[in-house]
C-alpha positions as CSV (number, residue, x, y, z in Angstrom):
1,M,-4.5,-41.4,-33.3
2,K,-1.8,-42.2,-30.2
3,R,-0.7,-38.6,-30.5
4,F,-3.9,-36.7,-30.6
5,R,-5.1,-38.3,-26.8
6,R,-1.6,-37.5,-26.4
7,A,-2.4,-34.1,-26.7
8,A,-6.1,-34.2,-25.4
9,M,-4.8,-35.2,-22.2
10,M,-1.7,-32.4,-22.5
11,A,-4.6,-30.2,-22.9
12,T,-6.9,-31.5,-20.3
13,L,-3.8,-31.4,-17.6
14,V,-2.6,-27.8,-18.4
15,L,-5.7,-25.6,-19.3
16,P,-7.1,-25.4,-15.6
17,F,-3.6,-23.8,-15.0
18,A,-3.3,-21.3,-17.1
19,A,-6.5,-19.4,-16.2
20,P,-5.2,-18.4,-12.7
21,A,-2.1,-16.8,-13.8
22,S,-4.6,-14.0,-16.1
23,A,-5.8,-13.8,-12.4
24,Q,-2.6,-12.7,-10.8
25,L,-2.7,-9.5,-8.3
26,Q,-2.6,-6.4,-10.7
27,T,-1.8,-4.7,-7.5
28,G,0.5,-3.4,-5.1
29,N,-0.8,-2.7,-1.0
30,L,1.1,-0.1,1.5
31,Y,1.9,-0.8,4.9
32,G,3.4,1.5,7.2
33,I,3.5,2.7,10.9
34,V,3.2,6.3,12.6
35,N,5.4,7.6,15.3
36,N,6.4,10.9,17.0
37,G,9.9,11.8,17.6
38,Q,9.9,8.9,20.5
39,G,9.4,6.5,18.8
40,E,5.7,5.6,20.4
41,P,3.5,4.8,17.9
42,I,0.6,7.4,17.4
43,A,-2.7,6.1,17.6
44,G,-5.9,7.7,15.1
45,A,-3.4,9.9,12.9
46,Y,-4.5,10.2,8.6
47,C,-2.6,9.4,5.8
48,V,-3.5,9.7,2.5
49,I,-2.1,8.8,-0.8
50,Y,-2.9,11.0,-4.0
51,T,-2.6,10.6,-7.6
52,S,-3.5,13.1,-10.9
53,D,-6.8,10.7,-10.7
54,M,-7.5,9.9,-7.2
55,D,-7.0,10.0,-3.9
56,Q,-7.4,7.3,-0.1
57,G,-7.3,7.6,3.1
58,T,-6.9,5.8,5.8
59,S,-6.4,6.7,10.5
60,T,-4.6,4.4,12.2
61,N,-5.2,2.2,14.2
62,A,-3.8,2.1,18.5
63,Q,-0.7,0.8,17.7
64,G,0.0,3.3,15.2
65,Q,-0.2,1.5,11.7
66,F,-1.7,1.7,8.6
67,A,-2.3,-0.2,5.7
68,L,-4.2,1.0,2.0
69,H,-4.9,-2.3,-1.0
70,N,-5.1,-2.8,-4.4
71,L,-3.3,0.9,-5.0
72,S,-2.8,0.2,-9.2
73,P,1.4,0.6,-9.6
74,G,3.0,3.9,-9.6
75,S,4.5,7.1,-7.8
76,Y,2.5,8.1,-5.2
77,Q,2.2,11.3,-2.3
78,L,2.1,9.7,0.8
79,D,0.6,13.1,3.0
80,C,0.6,11.7,7.3
81,E,-0.7,14.3,9.4
82,A,-2.0,14.3,13.2
83,D,-2.7,16.6,16.0
84,G,-0.5,18.6,17.7
85,H,1.8,17.5,14.9
86,S,3.2,18.9,11.7
87,T,2.0,16.9,8.7
88,V,5.0,14.9,6.4
89,T,5.1,14.1,2.5
90,Y,6.5,11.8,1.0
91,P,6.8,12.8,-2.2
92,S,7.6,9.5,-4.1
93,V,6.4,6.2,-3.1
94,V,6.5,3.6,-5.3
95,I,4.2,0.9,-5.3
96,N,4.2,-2.6,-7.5
97,V,2.6,-5.0,-9.0
98,G,1.9,-7.7,-6.6
99,R,4.0,-6.0,-3.3
100,N,3.7,-4.9,0.0
101,T,6.0,-1.8,0.4
102,T,6.2,-0.7,3.8
103,M,6.4,2.0,5.0
104,A,8.2,4.0,9.1
105,V,7.0,8.0,9.2
106,T,8.1,10.0,12.5
107,L,5.6,12.8,12.8
108,S,7.3,16.4,15.0
109,S,5.5,18.0,17.6
110,A,4.1,21.2,16.2
111,I,5.0,24.1,17.2
112,E,2.3,26.6,18.8
113,E,4.0,30.2,19.1
114,T,1.7,31.9,21.3
115,I,2.3,36.2,20.8
């Protein structure tokens, strides 16, 4: 009987902690900053991340920062673009479960030629 009480007490203490373990994060996040060639932030740049079955995009804030949340783990393609700048593509951005991936993106000025 004493063993049964001890087992019941242990179960009462351990079980409340078992549920949160199964509810842990199953996604990751991507944070980045978009700058021009001189290191100045580009506000309003658009960054989009692609896989074969989804895409998710966002614009940078006044400091050139962007955030893409709740991404399933895997390898993605990231494209960033802004008016007056060339588009840059990163073909293999890896997102891991429960991790924040950070990137620094540099966009070059677009060269326009008038003939």
